[in-house]
C-alpha positions, 0 to 999 in steps of 0.5 A: 317893656311896652311903657304901659301901653297896652292898646292892641288895635291900630285905628283910633275908635270914636262913640258913633251913633250912625245909621247903618244898613247892612245885607245880612246873608240868609241860608236859601242865598238871598239877602235881608236888609236891615237898617241897624245903628252903630256904638262905635266904628274905626277905619277898620271895623265898626260895632253895632247893636242888632236884633238878629244873632249873627254868626261869627265869619259871616261876610257883610256887605254895609253901607253908612252914612258919616258926618264929614267937615263941610265947605262952611266949618259951621255945615258939616256933610253927609257921606256915604261909607261902603264896604264889607266885612267880617263878624268877629265877635257877638255878645251873647256869643250863643243864640237865645230868646232871652237876649235882648239884642246882640252887639255885633262886631265887625272887621272891614275886608273891603272898602271903596278908596272914597268911603274909606277918606270919608270914614277916617274924615268923619273919625278925625272930626270926631276926635278934634271935637267939632 
């Protein structure tokens, strides 16, 4: 018995409307850069809206800027998070002309240590309600 706790995620997820820059691979081997907005984020992945359909298991290079506590509590700062990830889920699950955009879940496969520290500081700040 698990005591009623059914949460499968190991990382705490917070609502976050952050600017996200994504390099989307194209069939010819080039990349398209898209500026998107996150829905929520954790230290293990990000959920965002996209006007383009992204196939599951697509590898993405991403950058987002998070808010972190500043030296003065009244003045939070901005810090970069540069990372890579894999598309693990997309809604709707198929590309369709009727879709008014897609919601994409990405699992991080690589984050530089400084970026991970920035992300964790942002999440802690959001959970503290600052």
